[in-house]
N, CA, C and O atoms as a printed pandas DataFrame, in Angstrom:
     atom_number atom_name residue_name chain_id  residue_number  x_coord  y_coord  z_coord
0              1         N          MET        A               1    1.758  -11.309   11.997
1              2        CA          MET        A               1    1.110  -10.193   11.315
2              3         C          MET        A               1    0.867   -9.065   12.299
3              4         O          MET        A               1    0.487   -9.309   13.445
4              5         N          ASN        A               2    1.079   -7.852   11.869
5              6        CA          ASN        A               2    0.847   -6.688   12.703
6              7         C          ASN        A               2   -0.459   -6.033   12.262
7              8         O          ASN        A               2   -0.475   -5.196   11.359
8              9         N          ALA        A               3   -1.547   -6.425   12.909
9             10        CA          ALA        A               3   -2.875   -5.947   12.526
10            11         C          ALA        A               3   -3.005   -4.435   12.692
11            12         O          ALA        A               3   -3.682   -3.787   11.895
12            13         N          ALA        A               4   -2.377   -3.873   13.699
13            14        CA          ALA        A               4   -2.467   -2.425   13.926
14            15         C          ALA        A               4   -1.785   -1.660   12.793
15            16         O          ALA        A               4   -2.278   -0.619   12.360
16            17         N          ARG        A               5   -0.676   -2.165   12.322
17            18        CA          ARG        A               5    0.056   -1.519   11.225
18            19         C          ARG        A               5   -0.772   -1.578    9.932
19            20         O          ARG        A               5   -0.873   -0.590    9.205
20            21         N          VAL        A               6   -1.356   -2.740    9.658
21            22        CA          VAL        A               6   -2.198   -2.891    8.470
22            23         C          VAL        A               6   -3.406   -1.967    8.563
23            24         O          VAL        A               6   -3.767   -1.318    7.581
24            25         N          ALA        A               7   -4.031   -1.902    9.735
25            26        CA          ALA        A               7   -5.200   -1.040    9.928
26            27         C          ALA        A               7   -4.842    0.431    9.697
27            28         O          ALA        A               7   -5.620    1.172    9.097
28            29         N          ARG        A               8   -3.687    0.847   10.165
29            30        CA          ARG        A               8   -3.233    2.230    9.969
30            31         C          ARG        A               8   -2.990    2.514    8.488
31            32         O          ARG        A               8   -3.355    3.580    7.992
32            33         N          MET        A               9   -2.383    1.575    7.789
33            34        CA          MET        A               9   -2.157    1.742    6.362
34            35         C          MET        A               9   -3.491    1.876    5.634
35            36         O          MET        A               9   -3.650    2.747    4.779
36            37         N          GLU        A              10   -4.441    1.020    5.969
37            38        CA          GLU        A              10   -5.764    1.077    5.342
38            39         C          GLU        A              10   -6.442    2.417    5.615
39            40         O          GLU        A              10   -7.053    3.001    4.720
40            41         N          GLN        A              11   -6.335    2.898    6.842
41            42        CA          GLN        A              11   -6.944    4.183    7.213
42            43         C          GLN        A              11   -6.346    5.327    6.390
43            44         O          GLN        A              11   -7.081    6.168    5.872
44            45         N          LEU        A              12   -5.035    5.358    6.271
45            46        CA          LEU        A              12   -4.374    6.426    5.521
46            47         C          LEU        A              12   -4.725    6.372    4.040
47            48         O          LEU        A              12   -4.980    7.407    3.425
48            49         N          LEU        A              13   -4.741    5.179    3.468
49            50        CA          LEU        A              13   -5.069    5.033    2.047
50            51         C          LEU        A              13   -6.533    5.384    1.778
51            52         O          LEU        A              13   -6.845    6.001    0.760
52            53         N          GLN        A              14   -7.422    4.999    2.677
53            54        CA          GLN        A              14   -8.842    5.357    2.530
54            55         C          GLN        A              14   -9.005    6.878    2.539
55            56         O          GLN        A              14   -9.697    7.441    1.690
56            57         N          ALA        A              15   -8.367    7.527    3.497
57            58        CA          ALA        A              15   -8.514    8.979    3.643
58            59         C          ALA        A              15   -7.974    9.742    2.440
59            60         O          ALA        A              15   -8.567   10.733    2.015
60            61         N          ALA        A              16   -6.859    9.287    1.894
61            62        CA          ALA        A              16   -6.202   10.032    0.818
62            63         C          ALA        A              16   -6.729    9.703   -0.571
63            64         O          ALA        A              16   -6.770   10.576   -1.438
64            65         N          LEU        A              17   -7.139    8.440   -0.798
65            66        CA          LEU        A              17   -7.424    8.013   -2.169
66            67         C          LEU        A              17   -8.847    7.493   -2.383
67            68         O          LEU        A              17   -9.209    7.154   -3.510
68            69         N          SER        A              18   -9.646    7.426   -1.341
69            70        CA          SER        A              18  -11.047    6.981   -1.430
70            71         C          SER        A              18  -11.221    5.772   -2.355
71            72         O          SER        A              18  -11.981    5.840   -3.320
72            73         N          PRO        A              19  -10.536    4.683   -2.073
73            74        CA          PRO        A              19  -10.605    3.532   -2.971
74            75         C          PRO        A              19  -11.974    2.858   -2.959
75            76         O          PRO        A              19  -12.700    2.896   -1.966
76            77         N          VAL        A              20  -12.303    2.238   -4.095
77            78        CA          VAL        A              20  -13.513    1.416   -4.165
78            79         C          VAL        A              20  -13.178   -0.015   -3.763
79            80         O          VAL        A              20  -14.067   -0.783   -3.395
80            81         N          GLN        A              21  -11.909   -0.372   -3.831
81            82        CA          GLN        A              21  -11.409   -1.643   -3.306
82            83         C          GLN        A              21  -10.024   -1.399   -2.723
83            84         O          GLN        A              21   -9.229   -0.628   -3.260
84            85         N          LEU        A              22   -9.757   -2.077   -1.610
85            86        CA          LEU        A              22   -8.457   -1.940   -0.962
86            87         C          LEU        A              22   -8.132   -3.236   -0.236
87            88         O          LEU        A              22   -8.951   -3.775    0.508
88            89         N          GLU        A              23   -6.935   -3.718   -0.464
89            90        CA          GLU        A              23   -6.442   -4.893    0.253
90            91         C          GLU        A              23   -4.995   -4.639    0.615
91            92         O          GLU        A              23   -4.168   -4.352   -0.250
92            93         N          VAL        A              24   -4.693   -4.747    1.898
93            94        CA          VAL        A              24   -3.321   -4.617    2.384
94            95         C          VAL        A              24   -2.951   -5.955    3.009
95            96         O          VAL        A              24   -3.620   -6.433    3.925
96            97         N          VAL        A              25   -1.878   -6.552    2.502
97            98        CA          VAL        A              25   -1.430   -7.855    2.996
98            99         C          VAL        A              25   -0.063   -7.691    3.646
99           100         O          VAL        A              25    0.870   -7.173    3.033
100          101         N          ASP        A              26    0.044   -8.139    4.898
101          102        CA          ASP        A              26    1.321   -8.141    5.601
102          103         C          ASP        A              26    2.058   -9.422    5.211
103          104         O          ASP        A              26    1.647  -10.524    5.574
104          105         N          ASP        A              27    3.132   -9.262    4.479
105          106        CA          ASP        A              27    3.918  -10.384    3.977
106          107         C          ASP        A              27    5.225  -10.522    4.755
107          108         O          ASP        A              27    6.149  -11.200    4.304
108          109         N          SER        A              28    5.305   -9.889    5.909
109          110        CA          SER        A              28    6.551   -9.819    6.675
110          111         C          SER        A              28    7.064  -11.183    7.106
111          112         O          SER        A              28    8.273  -11.409    7.116
112          113         N          ALA        A              29    6.174  -12.088    7.459
113          114        CA          ALA        A              29    6.595  -13.402    7.954
114          115         C          ALA        A              29    7.433  -14.155    6.918
115          116         O          ALA        A              29    8.318  -14.931    7.279
116          117         N          ARG        A              30    7.159  -13.929    5.653
117          118        CA          ARG        A              30    7.913  -14.595    4.585
118          119         C          ARG        A              30    9.331  -14.038    4.448
119          120         O          ARG        A              30   10.170  -14.615    3.756
120          121         N          HIS        A              31    9.589  -12.902    5.118
121          122        CA          HIS        A              31   10.891  -12.248    4.988
122          123         C          HIS        A              31   11.656  -12.213    6.305
123          124         O          HIS        A              31   12.598  -11.436    6.461
124          125         N          ALA        A              32   11.252  -13.051    7.245
125          126        CA          ALA        A              32   11.939  -13.103    8.540
126          127         C          ALA        A              32   13.411  -13.421    8.308
127          128         O          ALA        A              32   13.747  -14.309    7.525
128          129         N          GLY        A              33   14.281  -12.692    8.990
129          130        CA          GLY        A              33   15.707  -12.890    8.840
130          131         C          GLY        A              33   16.333  -12.066    7.735
131          132         O          GLY        A              33   17.555  -11.939    7.664
132          133         N          HIS        A              34   15.500  -11.507    6.872
133          134        CA          HIS        A              34   15.969  -10.635    5.786
134          135         C          HIS        A              34   16.584   -9.391    6.407
135          136         O          HIS        A              34   16.082   -8.886    7.411
136          137         N          ALA        A              35   17.650   -8.900    5.828
137          138        CA          ALA        A              35   18.376   -7.755    6.394
138          139         C          ALA        A              35   17.462   -6.567    6.668
139          140         O          ALA        A              35   17.580   -5.930    7.715
140          141         N          GLY        A              36   16.558   -6.261    5.749
141          142        CA          GLY        A              36   15.680   -5.109    5.932
142          143         C          GLY        A              36   14.607   -5.318    6.975
143          144         O          GLY        A              36   14.028   -4.350    7.468
144          145         N          ALA        A              37   14.327   -6.573    7.324
145          146        CA          ALA        A              37   13.281   -6.865    8.300
146          147         C          ALA        A              37   13.800   -6.818    9.731
147          148         O          ALA        A              37   13.008   -6.782   10.673
148          149         N          ARG        A              38   15.095   -6.819    9.905
149          150        CA          ARG        A              38   15.672   -6.844   11.256
150          151         C          ARG        A              38   15.349   -5.606   12.080
151          152         O          ARG        A              38   15.336   -5.663   13.310
152          153         N          ASP        A              39   15.090   -4.492   11.412
153          154        CA          ASP        A              39   14.808   -3.250   12.151
154          155         C          ASP        A              39   13.335   -3.138   12.552
155          156         O          ASP        A              39   12.923   -2.118   13.106
156          157         N          GLY        A              40   12.544   -4.170   12.280
157          158        CA          GLY        A              40   11.151   -4.176   12.692
158          159         C          GLY        A              40   10.176   -3.662   11.660
159          160         O          GLY        A              40    8.964   -3.775   11.844
160          161         N          ARG        A              41   10.685   -3.094   10.572
161          162        CA          ARG        A              41    9.786   -2.639    9.517
162          163         C          ARG        A              41    9.311   -3.844    8.719
163          164         O          ARG        A              41    9.987   -4.872    8.679
164          165         N          GLY        A              42    8.146   -3.721    8.083
165          166        CA          GLY        A              42    7.545   -4.868    7.434
166          167         C          GLY        A              42    7.533   -4.829    5.923
167          168         O          GLY        A              42    7.866   -3.825    5.293
168          169         N          HIS        A              43    7.136   -5.960    5.366
169          170        CA          HIS        A              43    6.952   -6.140    3.926
170          171         C          HIS        A              43    5.452   -6.241    3.676
171          172         O          HIS        A              43    4.771   -7.042    4.316
172          173         N          PHE        A              44    4.937   -5.445    2.764
173          174        CA          PHE        A              44    3.505   -5.399    2.516
174          175         C          PHE        A              44    3.213   -5.384    1.021
175          176         O          PHE        A              44    4.041   -4.977    0.206
176          177         N          ASN        A              45    2.019   -5.838    0.691
177          178        CA          ASN        A              45    1.491   -5.732   -0.665
178          179         C          ASN        A              45    0.159   -5.009   -0.577
179          180         O          ASN        A              45   -0.678   -5.323    0.270
180          181         N          VAL        A              46   -0.029   -4.035   -1.461
181          182        CA          VAL        A              46   -1.263   -3.255   -1.504
182          183         C          VAL        A              46   -1.898   -3.423   -2.880
183          184         O          VAL        A              46   -1.245   -3.251   -3.909
184          185         N          ARG        A              47   -3.170   -3.760   -2.874
185          186        CA          ARG        A              47   -3.973   -3.737   -4.100
186          187         C          ARG        A              47   -5.040   -2.687   -3.862
187          188         O          ARG        A              47   -5.856   -2.814   -2.949
188          189         N          ILE        A              48   -5.032   -1.654   -4.681
189          190        CA          ILE        A              48   -5.933   -0.528   -4.481
190          191         C          ILE        A              48   -6.558   -0.128   -5.814
191          192         O          ILE        A              48   -5.870   -0.007   -6.828
192          193         N          VAL        A              49   -7.862    0.073   -5.792
193          194        CA          VAL        A              49   -8.619    0.499   -6.966
194          195         C          VAL        A              49   -9.283    1.824   -6.614
195          196         O          VAL        A              49  -10.066    1.905   -5.667
196          197         N          SER        A              50   -8.964    2.861   -7.382
197          198        CA          SER        A              50   -9.470    4.200   -7.070
198          199         C          SER        A              50   -9.602    5.050   -8.333
199          200         O          SER        A              50   -8.792    4.948   -9.254
200          201         N          THR        A              51  -10.623    5.877   -8.358
201          202        CA          THR        A              51  -10.767    6.827   -9.463
202          203         C          THR        A              51   -9.659    7.881   -9.417
203          204         O          THR        A              51   -9.420    8.567  -10.411
204          205         N          ALA        A              52   -8.985    8.015   -8.281
205          206        CA          ALA        A              52   -7.885    8.982   -8.153
206          207         C          ALA        A              52   -6.730    8.660   -9.104
207          208         O          ALA        A              52   -5.897    9.526   -9.372
208          209         N          PHE        A              53   -6.668    7.441   -9.610
209          210        CA          PHE        A              53   -5.579    7.042  -10.495
210          211         C          PHE        A              53   -5.854    7.329  -11.964
211          212         O          PHE        A              53   -4.983    7.118  -12.808
212          213         N          ALA        A              54   -7.045    7.803  -12.276
213          214        CA          ALA        A              54   -7.400    8.084  -13.673
214          215         C          ALA        A              54   -6.414    9.089  -14.269
215          216         O          ALA        A              54   -6.159   10.145  -13.690
216          217         N          GLY        A              55   -5.877    8.751  -15.412
217          218        CA          GLY        A              55   -4.955    9.639  -16.112
218          219         C          GLY        A              55   -3.531    9.627  -15.592
219          220         O          GLY        A              55   -2.677   10.335  -16.126
220          221         N          LEU        A              56   -3.253    8.836  -14.557
221          222        CA          LEU        A              56   -1.901    8.778  -13.992
222          223         C          LEU        A              56   -1.154    7.563  -14.514
223          224         O          LEU        A              56   -1.721    6.479  -14.657
224          225         N          ARG        A              57    0.116    7.758  -14.794
225          226        CA          ARG        A              57    0.986    6.652  -15.185
226          227         C          ARG        A              57    1.305    5.824  -13.930
227          228         O          ARG        A              57    1.119    6.303  -12.811
228          229         N          PRO        A              58    1.781    4.596  -14.110
229          230        CA          PRO        A              58    2.059    3.738  -12.951
230          231         C          PRO        A              58    2.962    4.373  -11.895
231          232         O          PRO        A              58    2.682    4.252  -10.703
232          233         N          LEU        A              59    4.024    5.040  -12.300
233          234        CA          LEU        A              59    4.914    5.650  -11.314
234          235         C          LEU        A              59    4.193    6.705  -10.483
235          236         O          LEU        A              59    4.404    6.784   -9.273
236          237         N          ALA        A              60    3.355    7.506  -11.106
237          238        CA          ALA        A              60    2.599    8.530  -10.378
238          239         C          ALA        A              60    1.600    7.887   -9.416
239          240         O          ALA        A              60    1.351    8.417   -8.333
240          241         N          ARG        A              61    1.035    6.762   -9.803
241          242        CA          ARG        A              61    0.106    6.042   -8.922
242          243         C          ARG        A              61    0.851    5.538   -7.683
243          244         O          ARG        A              61    0.362    5.664   -6.560
244          245         N          HIS        A              62    2.023    4.975   -7.899
245          246        CA          HIS        A              62    2.820    4.489   -6.771
246          247         C          HIS        A              62    3.205    5.643   -5.855
247          248         O          HIS        A              62    3.148    5.521   -4.631
248          249         N          ARG        A              63    3.589    6.746   -6.445
249          250        CA          ARG        A              63    3.947    7.921   -5.629
250          251         C          ARG        A              63    2.760    8.411   -4.815
251          252         O          ARG        A              63    2.934    8.860   -3.682
252          253         N          ALA        A              64    1.558    8.333   -5.374
253          254        CA          ALA        A              64    0.356    8.738   -4.630
254          255         C          ALA        A              64    0.137    7.823   -3.429
255          256         O          ALA        A              64   -0.249    8.284   -2.355
256          257         N          VAL        A              65    0.383    6.530   -3.610
257          258        CA          VAL        A              65    0.256    5.575   -2.500
258          259         C          VAL        A              65    1.313    5.873   -1.445
259          260         O          VAL        A              65    1.000    5.919   -0.255
260          261         N          TYR        A              66    2.566    6.076   -1.864
261          262        CA          TYR        A              66    3.645    6.391   -0.917
262          263         C          TYR        A              66    3.330    7.667   -0.146
263          264         O          TYR        A              66    3.530    7.731    1.067
264          265         N          ALA        A              67    2.836    8.685   -0.854
265          266        CA          ALA        A              67    2.500    9.957   -0.197
266          267         C          ALA        A              67    1.388    9.761    0.822
267          268         O          ALA        A              67    1.427   10.340    1.908
268          269         N          ALA        A              68    0.392    8.943    0.476
269          270        CA          ALA        A              68   -0.713    8.693    1.406
270          271         C          ALA        A              68   -0.215    8.012    2.682
271          272         O          ALA        A              68   -0.720    8.278    3.772
272          273         N          LEU        A              69    0.769    7.141    2.540
273          274        CA          LEU        A              69    1.298    6.422    3.705
274          275         C          LEU        A              69    2.274    7.273    4.514
275          276         O          LEU        A              69    2.585    6.947    5.659
276          277         N          GLY        A              70    2.746    8.346    3.928
277          278        CA          GLY        A              70    3.557    9.336    4.644
278          279         C          GLY        A              70    4.726    8.750    5.414
279          280         O          GLY        A              70    5.524    7.994    4.861
280          281         N          ASP        A              71    4.828    9.098    6.689
281          282        CA          ASP        A              71    5.947    8.693    7.534
282          283         C          ASP        A              71    6.058    7.185    7.702
283          284         O          ASP        A              71    7.134    6.676    8.015
284          285         N          MET        A              72    4.957    6.464    7.496
285          286        CA          MET        A              72    5.019    5.002    7.626
286          287         C          MET        A              72    6.034    4.400    6.656
287          288         O          MET        A              72    6.597    3.337    6.919
288          289         N          MET        A              73    6.262    5.076    5.547
289          290        CA          MET        A              73    7.237    4.581    4.574
290          291         C          MET        A              73    8.646    4.568    5.180
291          292         O          MET        A              73    9.490    3.783    4.747
292          293         N          GLN        A              74    8.907    5.406    6.152
293          294        CA          GLN        A              74   10.221    5.471    6.797
294          295         C          GLN        A              74   10.268    4.689    8.101
295          296         O          GLN        A              74   11.312    4.147    8.465
296          297         N          THR        A              75    9.139    4.627    8.808
297          298        CA          THR        A              75    9.139    4.067   10.155
298          299         C          THR        A              75    8.607    2.640   10.256
299          300         O          THR        A              75    8.995    1.908   11.167
300          301         N          ASP        A              76    7.724    2.228    9.338
301          302        CA          ASP        A              76    7.041    0.942    9.474
302          303         C          ASP        A              76    7.178    0.011    8.271
303          304         O          ASP        A              76    6.991   -1.199    8.401
304          305         N          ILE        A              77    7.500    0.559    7.115
305          306        CA          ILE        A              77    7.476   -0.221    5.881
306          307         C          ILE        A              77    8.880   -0.326    5.299
307          308         O          ILE        A              77    9.525    0.681    5.005
308          309         N          HIS        A              78    9.337   -1.565    5.139
309          310        CA          HIS        A              78   10.631   -1.795    4.483
310          311         C          HIS        A              78   10.442   -2.017    2.984
311          312         O          HIS        A              78   11.204   -1.500    2.167
312          313         N          ALA        A              79    9.422   -2.789    2.637
313          314        CA          ALA        A              79    9.156   -3.089    1.225
314          315         C          ALA        A              79    7.653   -3.026    0.986
315          316         O          ALA        A              79    6.855   -3.468    1.813
316          317         N          LEU        A              80    7.284   -2.465   -0.167
317          318        CA          LEU        A              80    5.868   -2.300   -0.484
318          319         C          LEU        A              80    5.633   -2.628   -1.948
319          320         O          LEU        A              80    6.169   -1.971   -2.841
320          321         N          GLY        A              81    4.828   -3.647   -2.179
321          322        CA          GLY        A              81    4.379   -3.960   -3.528
322          323         C          GLY        A              81    3.060   -3.258   -3.759
323          324         O          GLY        A              81    2.183   -3.296   -2.896
324          325         N          VAL        A              82    2.902   -2.622   -4.896
325          326        CA          VAL        A              82    1.689   -1.844   -5.167
326          327         C          VAL        A              82    1.078   -2.268   -6.493
327          328         O          VAL        A              82    1.750   -2.307   -7.523
328          329         N          GLN        A              83   -0.199   -2.581   -6.444
329          330        CA          GLN        A              83   -1.003   -2.769   -7.653
330          331         C          GLN        A              83   -2.097   -1.710   -7.566
331          332         O          GLN        A              83   -3.019   -1.830   -6.759
332          333         N          ALA        A              84   -1.995   -0.683   -8.390
333          334        CA          ALA        A              84   -2.917    0.454   -8.355
334          335         C          ALA        A              84   -3.650    0.551   -9.682
335          336         O          ALA        A              84   -3.028    0.697  -10.735
336          337         N          GLN        A              85   -4.979    0.470   -9.628
337          338        CA          GLN        A              85   -5.794    0.491  -10.837
338          339         C          GLN        A              85   -6.969    1.439  -10.689
339          340         O          GLN        A              85   -7.385    1.783   -9.583
340          341         N          THR        A              86   -7.489    1.851  -11.833
341          342        CA          THR        A              86   -8.765    2.566  -11.846
342          343         C          THR        A              86   -9.879    1.512  -11.816
343          344         O          THR        A              86   -9.620    0.343  -12.105
344          345         N          PRO        A              87  -11.107    1.900  -11.474
345          346        CA          PRO        A              87  -12.206    0.936  -11.502
346          347         C          PRO        A              87  -12.384    0.289  -12.882
347          348         O          PRO        A              87  -12.705   -0.897  -12.972
348          349         N          GLU        A              88  -12.182    1.045  -13.931
349          350        CA          GLU        A              88  -12.302    0.513  -15.287
350          351         C          GLU        A              88  -11.265   -0.578  -15.545
351          352         O          GLU        A              88  -11.586   -1.626  -16.106
352          353         N          GLU        A              89  -10.035   -0.332  -15.138
353          354        CA          GLU        A              89   -8.961   -1.309  -15.329
354          355         C          GLU        A              89   -9.204   -2.588  -14.516
355          356         O          GLU        A              89   -8.805   -3.682  -14.915
356          357         N          ALA        A              90   -9.862   -2.424  -13.379
357          358        CA          ALA        A              90  -10.133   -3.566  -12.499
358          359         C          ALA        A              90  -11.425   -4.285  -12.886
359          360         O          ALA        A              90  -11.795   -5.284  -12.269
360          361         N          GLY        A              91  -12.110   -3.772  -13.912
361          362        CA          GLY        A              91  -13.352   -4.390  -14.349
362          363         C          GLY        A              91  -14.534   -4.090  -13.439
363          364         O          GLY        A              91  -15.480   -4.874  -13.363
364          365         N          LEU        A              92  -14.479   -2.963  -12.755
365          366        CA          LEU        A              92  -15.535   -2.600  -11.804
366          367         C          LEU        A              92  -16.464   -1.512  -12.342
367          368         O          LEU        A              92  -17.438   -1.148  -11.684
368          369         N          ALA        A              93  -16.174   -1.004  -13.506
369          370        CA          ALA        A              93  -16.998    0.106  -14.030
370          371         C          ALA        A              93  -18.012   -0.400  -15.030
371          372         O          ALA        A              93  -18.789    0.386  -15.573
């Protein structure tokens, strides 16, 4: 697991989307030997709950997450699973 990479992802997502819940899981070890993992980029899953997603369709929510991660999408992340919800959808409201 690359703790520094996960910490950076969390920092960027916090700054851009002010989530009420955030979990970033490095799943890279499960993909060792995979063609996309050979270049050192990782596989991650993000679960994020934010009011910023209100009124957005799933694709727009994913794009907001990708935008928040910026250059990391090209330099550090090979695959990213995203579960993006509003607090109401997550049962937090």
